[in-house]
C-alpha angles and dihedrals in degrees: 000000000000124000106202108191093191095064116108127187131200112240121190123186152121121273113248098177143337125224125187131194133184127217124219090272093056097253113149121224124190131209115193121194113214131191129200136156090285098053144273127311138172119231117202123213130206117231091258094048089048089056098039097047094032086229092173086066094061111118131210107268096031111135113222139180114202139166110233134182119222114227127184119221114197141159145116121296113245089207102048104014089231125130121255137186138173139172119245124193114216120198115241106170145314112288118255096041 
């Protein structure tokens, strides 16, 4: 399996909700849940993308078109010792730019 970090995919959808978190340095990070005909996915934003796009200001019902980069998170659970893996979508930019 190849993990090509340079691949970007266009993702169109309608905002379902926006969640923000702050790290210990006060940086704000947004996670926006989008829905389209194929299902529901979360898109994660870096601190800079959260500021630049004002992602925290997205509202439920907003229609967006973004380029995202899939990223696989994997490891071994400290609690159970079992393997885990999941796909994360990281925001790159608005589509059409």
